[in-house]
N, C-alpha and C positions, 0 to 999 in steps of 0.2 A: 927866433920863431919859437913860440910856446909848443910844448909837446905833451900829448895825452896818449897813454898806452892803454889799449883795450884788448883783453884776451877772453877767449872762451874757456870754460872750465867744466869739470865734473866733480861730484862729491869725493870720488876715490883719489883725486889728485889735487884737490883745491889748495891744500897747504903748500905744496910744491909750486903750484901755479901762482900763488901770491908772492912767493919768493922770486919767481921769474918776472912777474909784473913789476915789483919794486926795483929789481935790478935794471930792467929795461928803462924804467922811468927816472933813473939816476937818483934814487933815494939818498944814498950816502953822500952825494954831492950837495943836494939841496937841504939835507938835515944833518948839519955838522955834528960829529960825535963829541966835540969838545964842549958842547953846551948840553944842559939838561933838556929833556924832551917831555912835553905834555902830550898825552894821548887824549884828545877830546872826543869822548864817546858820544853816541847819539841815543838819547832816551826820549822817545815820543809817547810811550805808554808804559806804565809800571808793570803791566801784564805782557806776556809774549804774544805778538801777532806778527805773522810773516811780513817781512820787508819794512816793518814799522820802525824798528830800532837796530842798532849795531848787531849783526848776526854773530853767533859764537865762532864760526869758522873764519869770519872776517877778522875778528879780534885775535884769534890764535894764529892765523896766517901771518899777521904783522908781528906779533910777539915772537914767533919762531924766527922770523927774519932778523929781528933786532938782537935776539940771543945769538944767532949764528954769526952775526956781524959785530958782536961784542959791544953793543950799545950799553952804557951805564946810565944810572940816574934817570930812569923812565917812570913817568907818573900818570897812571890812568885816572882820569877825572871826568866828572859830569855834575850838572847842577839840577836842582829841582825846579818845578813850576808850581803854580797854584793847584794843579791837578795831577801832578806826578810825585812819586816818592822815590828819592834817589837810591835808597837801600832796597826797597821792594823791587824796583826796576832792575837792579843789579842781580838780584836773586831770580826774578822771573825770566830774565833774558840769559841766564846761565853764565854770567860773566865771572862770578867769584871763583868757581873751581878752576877756571882757566887762568885767572890771575894768580891763584895759589900755586898752580902747576909751574908757572914761570917766576915764582917767588917775587911777586909784585904786590904792593899795597894799594888798595882802592882808596882814592882820596876825594870824597865828595866836596864840591865847592861850597856846600853849606857850612863847612868847617874852615873855609879859607878866610883870610883877611882881605877885605875889599877896601881899596883906596881910591880917593878922588883922582881922576885923570883928566888933564886938559890936552886934547889932541892938538898936534901941530898943524894938521890940515884943516881947511875950512869945511865944516860938516854940512850935510844937507838937511838932517832932520832930528838927530839925537838931542840937540839943544832945545828943540821945540817940546820934546817929551819930558826931559829932565831938567830943563832950565839951567843948563851949564853946571849941573851937579851930577855928572856921570861918574859911576864907580866901576872899577874893574878889579879882578883878583890880582893882588900884588904878586902872587906866586908866578903869574904868567910872564911878567916883565923880564926880558933878557933870555928867554928860553925858546927852544923850537916848539912848534905845535904841529901835530898830525891829526887830521880830521877823519872821522869814520862814518860818513853818511851812507845812505842806501839810495837806490834809484827808485823814486816814487813821486807821485803827484802831490799837490798841496792846494787846499782851498783858498788860502790867502795869496799864494805866489805862483800858482799854476804848477810849478814843480819845486822840489827842494833838494839841496845838495850840499856842496862844500861851503858855499857862502852862508847859507842858512844855518849850518852847523855852528858857526861862531855865535849865533844868536843866543845859544844856550850857555856860552862860556864867558862872554864879555858884558852881559847884562844880568842884573840880579833877577830874582824870581818875579819881580814886578814887570818883567818884560812884555807882558800882555798889553801894557799901555802903548807899546810901539806898533801895534797892529794897524793903526790908522795910517801910518807912514812907512809900512813895512819894507817896500822896495828901496826907498832912500836910506832907511836904517841899515839894511844889509850892505849897502855901498859904504856907509860910514864905518861899519865894523871892519870892513876890509882895509879901509884907510888906517884904522887903529892897529890892526894886526901887522901891517907893514911897518908901523912905527915901533912896536914893542917886541916883536918876535925876531929871533935870529934866522930861523928857517920856517917856511910854511909848506905843508904838504897835505894832500888828500888821497885817501884810499877808499874808493866807492864800490860797494857790493851790489851787483845786479844779477846775482844768481836767481833770486826770487825778487821780483819788482812789485811795486804797488800802483795799481791803476784805479782811478776814480776819486772818491771823496777822502783824499789824504789830508793829514798824515797818518790817520788811524784807520778809519772804516773803509778800507780799500779792498779791491779784488786782487789776491795774490796771483802773479803771473810768472811762471818759470821761464827764465831767459838765458841763464848760464853765463853771464858776463861779469867781469871784474874790471875796474878802471883805476888809473892812478895818474897824478900830475902834481907838479909844484905850482901850477897856475890854477887858482880857484875858479876864476871866471871861465877858463877854457874847459875844465872838467865838467862844470855845470852846463856849458854850452853843448858839449858832446853828449852828455846824458839827456839833455832836453831834445836834441836832434834825434837820438835813438828812440825816445818815447813818441816822437812824431810831432814835436813842436818846432816852431821857428825860433831859435835862441834869441835872435836880435829883435824879436817882438815881445820878449819877456823883459819887463822894465828894469829889474835889478841887473840883469846881464848886460843889457844895452847901456845903462848908465855907467856901469863899471868899465865897460869897454871904451866908451867915449872919454872917460877920465884917465885912460891909460893904466888902469889897475890890473889889466889882464886882457886876454883876447877872447871875445865872444863870437867872433865870426869863424865858423868851422872851416871855411874856404882858406883861411889864413893859418890854419893849424897844421902841425906835423902830427898826424894820427898814426901811431905805429901799432903793429900787431894785426888785429882783425880788420878786414875791409868792411867798414860800416856805411859805405856810400849808399847802399840800398836798404839799410836797416831802418825799419819804421814799425814800432810796436803798435801804433795807432791808439795810444792811450788818450783818455779824456779826463781832464781835470774837473772834478765836481766839488760841490760844497756840502758838507754835512749840515745837519740841522743846527748844531752848535756854532759852526763858523758862520752860517747865514745869519743867525741871531746876533752874533758878535759884531759882524759888519753892519747890520741894520742899526744897532744901538749906537755904535761908535760914529756913525755918519749923521746922527741926529744933532740937534743944537747942543751947545756946550753945557747948559745946565742939566740936561738929561744925562749926558755922559758923566758929569760930576756926581750926580746922584747915584747912578748905577755902578760906576767903577771906582769911586773915591770915597765911599761911605760903607758902613757895615752891610748895606744892601748887596754889596758885591758877593757876599757869602752865598746869596741865593743863586748868583750866576755860577759859582763854583759847584754848588750842590746840583744845579741843573746839568752841568757838563758831566759830573761824576755819575749822576743817575742815568743819563742817556748812554754814556759810553760803557761804564762798568756794570751797571745793574740791568740795563735793558738790551743794548745792542750786542755786547760781548757774549753773554750767556746764551743768546738765541742765534742771531744771524752769524755773529763772529764764531761761535763754537762750531757751527756747520762748516764754515769755510776752513777753520783750523783742522777739523777732522778730515776734510778733503785734502788739505795740504799735507797732512801727516802720512798720506799714502803715496806721496810723490818721492822722488829720489832725495830731494833736499829735506823733506819732512822726515824721512828715515834717518838722515844724518843728524838732524836736530834732536831726534829722540835718543841718539847715541850719546849725546853730551850729558855729562853729569849734572843733575839738578842741584 
């Protein structure tokens, strides 16, 4: 039976609580020390926004546990997209001083060697997107991977978590082409992970969660939860349930469950720690203007898609996304929400971290 551990925490003890969380979830069993370990961070925005990307205390909590348990050869990594900057994001989210504190080198996947990979399993969608020319980071092969998602909604997939976090690690920055088949692609990526990794684990932060038009323009909600599991489907199912969604009605969770890649039915899970049977955040997944436009254009006839997404005209789409998010929403609505968050207990902890 798959196990997911869920704990309540507070800023003054969050690092110790992460250690307890990982111990209860059997981290050392599922992430063997004899192999190198990739820490797949989550960068959804180059600038800091609550619940959007891997939180600094989430990163430090895991790094402290790894150090205390004498893990060696640990590699923090993340990839860029057409609208994020992998270095600016590491600075904006305060990752670099934490990595320096634990004597670790940040290794952006922009510097990695990508190799063609032919999956052993029959895939659902990746072959439709990349025509059997799929590339993955050579560095990932034969290593453990630990994912660092947050509890939040998503306009493309209703919610995002551990399975979606692989989207940024196993596909090049051209992964926006996968949006049309996103649910099937996430299942394909889990298949690939099970082929190439020695151990797979996820540590999800729900101290501050994202409600609404995720993964960026959300309403931050303080919830004080942290989650961990070696079953990527299960941890996503529990997170979805806590947000108020039926996990088995979310397509990528249901498909992965049906294929035996994990357990998406919370009734069949061993959930330790907090009693979440009555937890319901009553979150609502909404679509930002950018995601609505993306879905509208990708569902048009093929020649329109080719013109917009496979020619220099795509630069206009990138500019539109950057203008909306970075120059319009973030300095106005976003700034007001950040100022409000900064007055909360988690906002005060955020400000204590070195920039």
